[in-house]
N, C-alpha and C positions, 0 to 999 in steps of 0.2 A: 503492499500498500505508499504508495507515493506521498510524501508532505506537499500540502497546497503551496501555490507560488504567492510567496508574499505582496507583490505590487498587485496583484489580481482582485486580494481581499482588504489590503490596509484600506482604501477610502471606504468602506463598509462601515468602520468603527471610528470616523472620526465626523466633526462637523463641519469640515474645512475643505470636504470636498476630494480635493487632487492634494495629495501628502508630497513633499519633499522626496527627492529619490531616500529610500533608504539606507543604504550605505554612505550616501553623502552629508545626510542630516547626522548621523551618529559619529562619522569621522570628524566633522566641524567638531562635534561636541567634545570629543576627544582631544582636540588641540586645546581648546579655551579651559580643561579639564584636567591638566596632567597629571596628577596624584590619584586620580580615580582606579579605585580595587575594584571593585562590584558593580553589579548592575541587576536591581530588581524587578523582575517582570511581573508585573502585579494586576490581578484582579478580583474585585468583590464579588463572592458567592449570594446563592437565594438567601442564605441565613443571614445576610451583612456581615458574612466575615471576609477579610481582607487577607487575602492568600498571594503566594509569589513564588516565584523559582529565582536562585541568584545564579547570574553566571558573571563570569571574568569577561574583560572587556576584550580579548583575543578572540575567545568562542564565539563571541556576538558578533563581531567585525566577519568573521569568517560565516556565519549562519545569514548575515545580509545581505553578503556578498554574493553568497549565493541564492540569496532570496526565499530561503528556507526559515520557517519560523522554528520556534523553539516548543519543542514537545510535551508536555504531561501527560499521565495515567490519564485514564477518563474516569476522572472524580473530581473536575471544576467544578460542576454545579450539581453535586451529587453525596457531599457530606452537611450534616447538620449541624447546631453548633456544639454539641460534643463530640465530635468528631465521628459518628457513627455514621457510614455508609447508609442511604437509603436501600432499600432491598430490591431485587430483580434487577439490580443492577447489571449491565451488560460488560464483562469484563474485556470484552476486547476493543480493540482501536486507539485511538489516541484522543486528546484533547491539545489542538493547537495554538500558540500563545502570538497572536499578530499586534505589535506593539503600533502604537500611537506615537509617532515621534515628535509629534507636537506637544505631549505631555510630559517628556522627559525632564528631569531635574533633579539637582544634588540634594541627599537629605538633608536636611537642618541639623539634624540630631545625630549624624552618622559622616563627618564628612570625607569620607574617601567613599561613599556609594553613592551612588544615584537609583532613582526611580522612574521608569515607564509605564503607564497604564495602559495595558493590551483589553484586546477582543479577543473572544474564544470561539474557533471553531471546533465542530464535533464532527470525528470521520471514523468509520467502521468497515472491518471488511465486506460486512452483509451492506452497508448503505455508504461507498467509498467517496462520493461527492460531498464534501465537506458542507455542513449545517452550521449556520450561526442563528439558528432557533433561540437556541437557549440562555444567548448573550445580554444580560442586561444593558453593556454597553453599547450592545448593535439596537437596541429598542429604543434607548434617548436619541442616538443619531439619526435612526429613521423617523421619528416621530416629530425632531426638528426639521430634519428635511422635507417631510411631508406638510407641515404647515408651512415654509416659504415657500413652495413651488405652488400650493393648492389653495392657501389662505392669504397669500401674501403677508404673515407674521413671523415676526420675530420674538425671542424672548431673552430677557436676562433672569438671572437668578443671584439671592444672596444669602446667607446662610447666618443664624446666630447660634454659637456655639455655646453650652451651657453645660459646664462639668463641676466634680467635686472632686477632692484628693483623699485617697484611703490609706490606711494602712493594716498591715495583717497582724492580728493578735497569735498569740502561741497556740490557740484553740486549732486542731484540726476540724474541718467540715464533716460531715455526716459520711459522705463519701470517701474521707480518706483522702482525697487527693489536691487538696488545699487547705490553705489557713481564713479562716474569718475575717472578715473585712470589717474595719470600723473608722468614722471619718477621722482625717488627720487634723483639720481645720476646723474652726468654730468661730472665725470672724465675723461681726454682723454683716448680712447683706443689705438687698435693697438699694445699692447703692451708699452705702454706709462707707467711710475712709477705714473704720475699725480694721473691717477685712481686710484691706489691703497693708494694714500693718502687722499681720499675722506672719510669723516666721517663716513659713513656708511659701509668702506671696514671692519672696526674692526665687525662687524657683519657677516660678510663673512669668517670673520678670524675663529672668533668662530664655526659657523658651518663647516668650514673646520676641525677644531681641533676635534670635535664630531664625523664624520666620521672615520679621520686617526686613532681615537683610537677607534672606532669600527672595524676596520681592513679594510676599503676602500681603495685601492690602489692606489692613486690620484698621478698622475704622473707629472702633473705640473698644474700650477694655473697663468693664464693671464689677462690683460684687452684684450678686444674685442670690433669688431666694431668702430664706431668712437666718443662715447662717452655713456658711462654709463654701459658698458655690459662688463661682466667676461665669464672666460670660465676654465671649470675644464675640465681635458685629465685623463680619465679611463683607467686601465691598461686593455689589453686581458685576458678573460675570457671564458668558453664553453658558448654557446649561452644561455642557461635559467639562468645561475648564471650571465650572463652578464646583463641582462635585468632585472632577481631581485636585482641588485647590483644598477641598473640603477633607480629605483623604490625607493629604499632606501634614493640614496641620493636628488632625487626629491623631496622626502617626508619631510626628513632633511631641504633642504635650506627652504622648502616652511612654513613648520612647526616652523622654527626658524627666520624668519623675520616674520610669522604673528603674534606673542608673541612681538613685538617691533611695531606693528601698521603699517608692511611694507605690501607690496607681492613681494615674488621672481616669475617670469614670466618668463616661456621658449618658450611662445607662440612666431608664428613667426613674427606678426606685430603688436605689443601693441600699436604702435603710427602710427597713420594714418598719410599717406602722406610723411612720412620718409624712407628715402633710406634704411638708418639701418634694418636688419631683424636678426633672429635668427634661427637658424637652428639646429639641432643635426646630425652632421655628424656622422656617422657608418662606422667603419672598419671592414671590413671581411677577415680571411685569412683561405688560404685550408691547408690540409696538404699534398698533392699531386699537387706542383706547376707544373708538366708535362701537367696536364691537364686544366691549366689556361686559354689558349686560349678558347675552346670550354666552360668551364663555365663561365667566361666573354660575350661569345657570347650570351649565353642562356640569361643571363641578360640583354644584351643589345637590343635583338629582342624585349623584354616584357618590356622594361623600361615604355614607354607611359601610360600601363596598371597598372604595379606596381605604377604608381604614386596613383593613387588612395588609395593606403594601406598605401604609404610613404606621403603621402601630402594631407589628409584625411580630408579638411575642403577648402570652396571655399578662405577662408584667408590666405591659407598656399599658393597660386597660386600668392601674390604678390611675392613671394621669385623667381619666376621663372622667371629671367631676366638675361641676358646674363653676367652679372658681378656678380651676387650671386651664380653661381654654372652651369650658362647654362642652356639653353632654349630648346636644342637639342639633341638628341641620339647623345651621344658622349665620349667618353674615352681619357685619356693623362698621360702619362708617369707625376708625379707632376706637374700636369696643374690643378689649381685650379678654372679654368672658365669652367669648363666642368662639366657633372652630375657625373662622378663617374672616379676618381684619382687613378693613377698605384702609389703605394708606391714602391714596390719591386716584384719580381715574387711571385704569390700567394696572394697577399696581396696589397686590394684595400681601398679607402675609398670611401663610396656611399653617397653622397653631396644632392641631392635631398630627404633629408628625415628630419623632424621637429619634436618638443615632442608632437605635439597633435597626432600622432600614437600610435597604441597598437603595443608595440615592439613587443610582440611575434607572432602575424599576420606580419608584417612587416616581420620581418627574415623568417618564413616559407614560405611565397611568394616568396622572395627573393631567398632565398638557392634553392627552388623548381624550378625555373626559370633557375637558375643555374645548376644545375642539369639534367633538360629538354637537357640545349645545352651539357653538355657529355656524355648524355642517345644519341641524336641525334649527334652525333661528330660534329658540327656545328663549321665551319671555321669562325675565325675569320675575318672579311672583314671591319670592320671599321677602320681606320687610327690611328694610334698613333699620337694625335692632335699636342703634343708636339715636334715632328720631322717634319723639313719643308718638305712639300707635296711632293717634289721629290725624296725623299729617301723612300717611303712607298710601293711602288712597292712591289708586291710579287705575288705567283704562281695562285692567284685570280684574279688578277688584268689586265686590260688592258691599262688602265688610267695611271694618276698620283698621285693619291689619294685613291687607294684600289677601285674604282668605277671602272664601265664595260666603261671607257672611254668617252669623250666628250657627245657623240651624248646616252647614257645609253643602247648602244646596245652592245651585246658580239659575235663576229664573228662567234665563232665554237657553242655557246650554245644557239643561239636565241636570241632574243628580252626579256628586261625586262619590267612586266608590270607596274604601274602607280604606285604599290607597292611594288616595288624597290625589289620583288622577281624575280627570273630567272624561267619561265613559264614549262622550259624544267626539269631540276629535283630538284626543290622543294626548291633549296637552296636559304639561302637570300641572294641578292646582294644588300648592299647601294646604290641607282644609285643616290640618292640624300639624303639631308640632311631630317631627320623626327624629326618635331617639339613635344614637348613635350606638353601636354594637358594645355591649359588656365585657366582651369575651374574645380572642383571637377564632374561635371553633366559631361562632357565629359570624364571625367577620368573612372567613373564608368561604361560608355557606353563599353569603350578599355578591362576594366577589365573583363566586362561580354563576351567577345568574348575569352578571353583566361579561363575563370574560369575553364573549363572543364579539360583543361591539368593543370592547376598548381593544381587544387582539385584532381586529378588523383595522380599526384606525392603526394601529401600532403597524400591523404587518406582519403580524408574528405570533405563533402558539405559546409564550413565554408564560404568561400567565397560568395556564394549565400546566405546565413541568412546574411551578411556583404552587399553586394548590397542593400538586403533589409531595413538593418536598415539607412545604410546611405541616401538613396534614399526619405525615410522618415523624417529624419532628416535636409535634406534640404527644404524642405517642412516646418519646423516648423519654423527653422531660417529663412527664407524669411520671415517670420511675423514680423520680427523683424528688428528694426533702426539695418542700421550698426554699430552706434558706441555702440548700445547694444552687440553685438554678440563681437564686437572684446573684449570689458569688460568682458563678460562673460567667451572667450577664456583666456583671460588673467587672469582672477581669477583662472579657472580648470589648467591650464598646465602651 
């Protein structure tokens, strides 16, 4: 089975369309960084785990000169969070790593190591034609390309990176694989300067300096949460660039803290029973604000299903609370108590997201939902929750808050069903509040119903594989204690 030709497949995994010749791009990078000793070829799997093969420059030069990708065993998208392989795995064939050379960067915390993000192709003897259908990077590149070609839409994405520092105790977890984690900082949060005086903050400053020197555009740093939490706000970039940079930021924070015996964690709830939680709020803006209502309507219509990719672990649903970003489908101008906050025309903050998500896949699915709204010209029938409801009447409502009146019926178009849709014209009328799912299993069931349309817009069946992986992972993690799952996710994310 011959490996695929790099030049043929590289444009699939970048938003730039046509890449510079691979050998030339890497050769130029080597000239600029003569002390380089290792290159990480990285990808993010469906469980959100960052994985890589590390190679030396000489070997990678030989492979790129021959237009051959680096191969890996057929496990790139078949491992779950505890490293269990999904049942029924075909042990034959290879997964091939295809570098996107626009993403190559030196690792700030590893001065002699670079990283390059990769797309992944799957090939087996039975199906030798390389298949990119499982690759989240390809899914995001595909939806970005389709948005530009079919809808004349471009996107910018920015992330808010919330994190805490944890330290290991002498107590082993229930599974015996690791030590329990407790907070390492307790400085006052919510922008209080007290948290910046904590002795461990000098390590955070060191990581920030490394990121700034590496060209990461950090717009702000502040204390967050109640105690011991911090946030970095990253500048907007194109979607693939934004996720690549987010991965670099996560890795730099975690590597820097690990070298001092600490764990930097972005896990949604590293400490049980505590009100404080950790999100990864995601800013999305579109280049055509005139279609903003349709785009937002598409996202809101499928928001409960999107939770499966935005909040992909049961632990994530401990954040689905009224005071942590909302537990119902809703949006509002500068309203932080709903899942979608409008910043300005064509710019929203998606708040029901955390760092356990594969952000390539999360963005691909969310943007696809928005584009479906534009494609169907969906009216925005959800009211702006930041405006008094008596001011929310529009052409689509007979009541006071964008619904069809207090009795849930529309006098001219018939009666709304229990699912909040109008039975005569198929348009979504939110006749009552729709709750977000309370656990991953429920979210996966909702995603399964939407996977066909979302996958059609992405031009991929990746969501079908995601559903299989996450259901298998649920079974695996259910065999562990709640404390061990919490510790595992705190260490991984």
